[in-house]
ROFIZA-860497 format. One line per 3 residues: number of its first residue (from 1); their letters; for each residue x, y, z of C-alpha. Coordinates in pm, 1 decimal. Example, Ala and Ser with C-alpha at 12.3 -4.5 7.8 and 13.67 -1.06 7.14 Angstrom:
% residues 2
1) as) 1230.0/-450.0/780.0  1367.0/-106.0/714.0
% end
This chain:
% residues 90
1) mst) -1688.1/23.7/-563.4  -1581.8/-340.3/-547.5  -1379.1/-490.9/-266.4
4) vvd) -1016.5/-598.0/-308.3  -1037.5/-973.2/-245.9  -788.4/-1178.0/-44.3
7) aak) -643.7/-1358.4/-346.4  -602.6/-1038.6/-550.9  -243.8/-963.7/-646.8
10) val) -159.7/-604.2/-555.2  121.7/-390.9/-694.2  190.6/-23.9/-748.4
13) apg) 23.4/100.2/-1064.7  243.7/175.0/-1366.1  396.6/519.6/-1333.4
16) yrl) 401.6/515.5/-952.9  717.5/475.8/-745.8  760.6/455.4/-369.4
19) qwe) 1076.3/610.7/-227.5  1223.2/771.4/82.2  1242.9/1149.7/49.0
22) paq) 1518.2/1284.5/278.1  1400.3/1645.7/247.3  1060.0/1548.1/389.6
25) qah) 1189.5/1271.9/618.6  906.9/1055.2/485.5  826.0/799.7/220.7
28) vll) 654.0/946.4/-82.1  464.1/803.0/-373.4  588.5/965.5/-693.3
31) ype) 390.5/978.0/-1015.9  414.9/1189.7/-1332.5  173.4/1458.8/-1210.8
34) gmv) 313.0/1492.7/-860.3  386.0/1334.8/-527.1  195.3/1203.5/-225.8
37) sln) 364.0/1224.7/113.5  286.1/911.4/315.9  266.5/841.9/684.5
40) esa) 466.5/549.0/819.8  170.9/308.5/817.3  80.0/379.4/454.5
43) aev) 443.2/337.0/350.6  465.9/-1.3/527.1  159.5/-124.1/339.9
46) lkr) 271.3/10.3/0.3  620.0/-140.6/43.4  449.2/-479.2/31.3
49) cdg) 249.0/-408.6/-284.7  487.3/-610.6/-496.3  255.9/-857.0/-665.3
52) rsl) 173.1/-1067.1/-360.3  -186.0/-1137.9/-262.7  -373.9/-907.9/-28.4
55) lal) -395.8/-1191.6/223.3  -17.4/-1249.5/211.0  41.0/-875.5/253.4
58) ied) -180.9/-865.7/562.2  -14.5/-1178.0/705.8  330.1/-1023.3/655.4
61) lqq) 228.0/-703.2/832.9  67.9/-903.5/1114.4  396.8/-1092.1/1165.6
64) qyp) 593.2/-767.0/1178.4  343.5/-600.4/1412.6  199.4/-892.2/1616.2
67) dad) 41.8/-673.8/1884.7  -155.0/-462.6/1635.9  -504.0/-544.4/1513.7
70) lea) -453.3/-400.8/1167.6  -646.5/-610.6/918.1  -951.3/-382.1/892.1
73) dvr) -733.3/-71.3/857.8  -518.1/-233.0/587.7  -824.6/-341.8/392.8
76) efm) -971.6/8.9/413.7  -642.3/166.6/304.7  -614.7/-73.6/9.2
79) eva) -960.4/30.9/-109.8  -862.6/398.2/-91.9  -526.4/337.3/-263.1
82) rde) -698.0/144.2/-541.4  -963.3/413.2/-584.8  -688.1/678.6/-602.1
85) gwl) -526.4/481.6/-883.8  -208.9/401.6/-688.1  -252.1/24.9/-719.9
88) rvd) -289.7/-236.9/-985.9  -513.7/-514.7/-857.1  -515.1/-840.7/-1054.4
% end
């Protein structure tokens, strides 16, 4: 398993769509074979997977949540999301 580097551009993989699901009162990640229900933190990270660099994504989250030390958790989540096939990393 390789590490997602700071300069890597991250975006949702083709076929995946993030949306709010009122019935579940949660964000979900939809894909042709199903759906993943996300917690609030995962949804905040995936909302920013729009082609920006990993470093820019982390900086944006840090600005929104200045009292949180979240870099390590975001990096770990990005590795899992990539391994699950949810992300395209360029």
